[in-house]
C-alpha positions, 0 to 999 in steps of 0.5 A: 151483814145479817142473814136476812139482809144477805138473802134480800140483797141476793134476791134483788141482784137476781131481779136486776141481772136475771130479769126472768127471776122476777117474772118467776116469783123467785124468792131466796129463802136460805143460805147458811153456809151449808145450803142455798135455797130458792122457791118459786110459786107454782101459780107463775110456773105451771104447765097445761097439766097444772104441774111445774113447767120443766123450763121453770124447774131447770131455770130454778135449779140452775139459779140455785147453783149460780147463787151458791157459788156467787155467794161463796166467792164473795165477789159481787164483780165476778161473773158466773155462767153455766157451762153445761147441765144435766137434769133428771125429772123424777116426779111432777111438782104440784106445789111450791117449787123449792130448789136446794143447792148443797155446798160442795166439799171443802176440798172442791171449794179450795180447788175452785177458789185457788184457781179463781185467785190464780187464773181469774177463771175456775169451774166447779160442778154443783148438785141441786135437787128440787124437792116437794114434801121431802121427796126429790122431784128433780136432780140437777148437776151443773158445771159452773164457770166463774170469771174475774 
């Protein structure tokens, strides 16, 4: 499957299964095996100050982690949920929101995939940043659980 097609199929999956993603204008912009990127326009996700709404930042960061692990599993029937998360808001976002989830180490992924294969349940911590003009605006760490 071509990368562009994979991005569009992932986006459509989000729109179907997580309806708020359509309202937020979420776009899947990159998945290259090293990182997964999403964007959302400020026009649909701003607060009364004209900066990105904290809830939208949290949702996009969560979705970036969800998307990366869902693609890494390669199983469209598996379920992914967030167990807990922590966010640090470093600076306001005034333009397009871009969330980046970088792939965890091979060792972490191997432990996750082995647990999923053996127990049909696995967990993994993922880090996501929301960046604007090369500066980190939000740092997110989430513990995701996958179920088969």
